[in-house]
C-alpha positions, 0 to 999 in steps of 0.5 A, spaced: 347 320 287 353 321 282 357 321 289 354 315 291 356 311 285 363 314 285 364 311 292 361 304 290 366 304 284 372 305 288 370 300 294 369 295 288 376 296 286 379 296 292 375 289 294 378 286 287 385 289 289 385 286 296 382 279 293 388 279 288 393 280 293 390 275 297 391 270 291 397 266 292 402 264 286 401 256 285 406 252 289 412 250 285 414 243 284 420 240 287 424 241 280 421 247 278 426 254 279 426 261 277 433 262 273 436 268 269 438 266 262 444 271 263 447 269 270 445 262 271 448 262 278 441 266 280 436 260 282 430 262 286 424 259 288 419 265 286 419 270 280 422 276 280 428 280 277 435 278 277 439 282 282 445 282 277 442 284 270 435 286 273 432 282 267 426 278 269 427 271 272 424 265 267 421 259 270 425 252 268 425 245 270 432 243 274 433 236 276 435 237 283 439 231 284 444 234 279 444 241 283 451 239 286 454 237 279 457 241 273 455 240 266 460 242 260 459 241 253 464 237 249 467 244 246 468 247 253 472 241 255 476 241 249 478 248 250 479 247 258 484 241 256 479 237 261 482 230 261 479 224 265 482 217 267 480 211 271 483 211 278 488 205 279 492 202 284 500 205 284 506 206 287 508 212 291 514 215 295 515 221 299 519 226 296 523 232 299 526 237 295 533 240 298 536 247 296 543 247 295 549 250 291 555 248 287 561 248 290 569 247 288 571 240 290 576 242 295 580 235 294 581 237 286 584 244 288 591 246 286 595 253 289 600 256 285 604 260 290 611 264 289 617 260 290 621 266 292 620 273 294 620 278 288 615 282 283 609 279 279 610 283 272 605 281 268 599 276 270 597 272 263 590 270 266 586 276 269 579 273 270 576 268 275 573 262 271 579 262 265 581 255 263 588 253 264 592 248 260 598 244 263 604 248 260 600 255 259 604 261 261 601 263 268 605 270 269 612 273 268 616 274 275 622 278 277 626 276 282 633 279 284 635 272 288 633 268 282 637 272 277 643 271 282 641 263 282 642 263 275 648 267 275 651 262 280 649 256 276 652 259 269 659 260 274 658 253 276 658 250 269 664 254 267 668 252 273 666 245 272 668 245 264 675 249 266 677 245 271 675 239 267 672 236 274 669 229 273 665 231 279 659 235 277 656 236 284 657 244 284 653 245 278 648 239 280 647 243 287 646 250 283 641 246 278 637 243 284 636 250 287 633 253 280 628 247 280 626 248 287 625 256 286 620 254 280 624 253 273 623 247 269 628 243 266 627 246 259 628 253 262 635 251 265 637 247 259 635 254 255 640 257 260 645 252 259 645 254 252 644 261 251 649 262 257 645 268 259 641 269 265 634 273 265 631 278 269 624 276 268 622 269 268 615 266 265 612 261 270 608 255 267 602 251 269 604 244 272 596 242 271 590 243 268 584 247 271 579 252 272 582 259 276 577 260 282 581 265 285 586 271 283 588 275 289 594 279 286 595 284 280 600 286 276 606 289 279 605 286 286 610 284 290 610 277 293 614 273 299 615 266 299 609 262 299 604 267 297 598 265 293 598 267 286 593 263 283 588 258 285 586 252 280 581 247 281 579 241 277 571 242 275 570 235 272 568 233 279 564 238 283 560 238 290 553 240 291 552 243 298 545 242 300 541 244 307 537 239 310 532 239 316 534 235 322 528 231 322 529 229 315 536 226 316 534 219 317 532 219 310 539 220 308 546 217 309 553 217 306 554 213 300 546 214 298 545 216 290 541 222 290 538 226 284 541 233 283 537 238 278 541 244 276 537 251 277 540 253 270 538 246 267 531 244 270 530 238 265 537 235 267 537 230 272 544 228 275 546 222 279 550 224 285 553 221 291 553 223 298 560 224 301 559 228 307 554 230 312 555 235 317 555 232 324 553 239 327 547 244 326 549 250 323 549 256 328 542 259 330 538 254 325 535 247 325 539 245 318 545 241 317 549 241 311 549 235 306 555 234 301 554 231 294 559 229 289 558 229 282 561 228 275 561 235 271 564 232 264 562 238 260 564 243 265 557 246 264 556 246 272 559 252 275 561 254 283 556 258 285 550 256 281 543 254 285 541 246 285 536 242 288 537 235 291 531 230 290 530 225 296 526 219 295 523 214 300 521 207 299 515 206 295 508 204 297 502 201 294 496 206 294 491 210 290 494 215 286 492 221 282 496 227 278 496 233 282 492 237 276 486 233 278 485 236 285 483 243 287 486 245 294 482 251 297 481 253 304 483 247 307 479 243 303 481 238 297 476 237 292 476 232 286 471 231 280 468 225 278 465 224 271 458 221 272 457 221 265 459 225 259 461 232 261 457 231 268 462 232 273 461 231 281 465 234 286 468 230 292 471 232 298 478 227 299 483 226 304 490 225 301 497 222 304 504 222 301 505 227 295 511 228 290 512 233 285 507 229 280 502 225 284 498 225 291 496 219 295 488 218 295 486 216 302 479 217 302 473 220 298 475 216 291 474 209 290 479 205 285 476 204 278 472 211 278 473 215 272 476 222 275 478 228 272 486 228 272 487 235 269 483 241 269 480 241 275 481 248 277 477 250 271 471 246 272 472 249 279 471 256 277 466 254 272 462 251 278 463 257 282 460 262 276 454 258 275 452 256 282 454 262 285 458 258 291 464 254 292 463 246 291 462 243 297 461 249 301 457 247 307 462 240 307 467 240 313 474 238 311 
């Protein structure tokens, strides 16, 4: 009897368990969801445990129409430096940034050469980039021929004086020879007064400039015409930039362009296009464009990097700052503020772009209130809270 009662109790429990398993959960309303308080991106239509933190999901009501939106409170927006503004019609033009290098203006160079064979005893300037003023001593020069020419001039002066010749042609010819070989009038007058030829003659600069080349060193022997220094006036300088063949139509000789030195990125210097290489560089599709510009304070040095900004004509368009867009995997996304702190992602089509702004062709309308700064932060918050990217199922 006891055994039969035991089986009756067991069967009753199994029946009740079966009935309870068959009993279904009440259907959720359309706006009811189960979410995790710790991981808000977890949104389910059934109860259970959070797959991330393993905490029970809590039932809540969510406006389904706002699932595609992202909400930020005032403190979050302030910390993220979110800025918004109304879309307006503006002007935009295409900008192309060329890379270039500052070079010496070859029209403003001066070569200091040996006038006669001899030896460089001492170079007074030994560092490329040194500034030279007119009248500065460049180097000390020894030449046996120059020493003999001084002696000849002194003898010519003495002969003219002794013979009391009215014609000073002999002395004049000897003086012209000294001038031709590099002596100045002051040096020749000193020679006339001291009556003593010098074995070593100082050579002085006849121009102002910056030393760009020093091919010799102390003690080197030179032949007539050999270069000792190369000087350049850097108050006017060139930029030589590379431009692709397809972009040549955007520029012509005589155009004014903006030059931005890499060393001084906040400076924008106007330069004039003076030359466009008519031939492509070997093995590439680039041309060389030469721009001339002023270098009044000598801040710009040959070899420094530069950027050249070319601009096309402006056209009317709806424009948005670049900081108001997110570029991700072929999609361009903007955020429209529907109400205070509530942002809707939009897929947009863009056109002309420059360094600050971009043309909006479709996806946004004029006068809509859109995010102009901080779009990437809103995008990140959306991914964190929703567990997926905005407009993930939309095609670009």
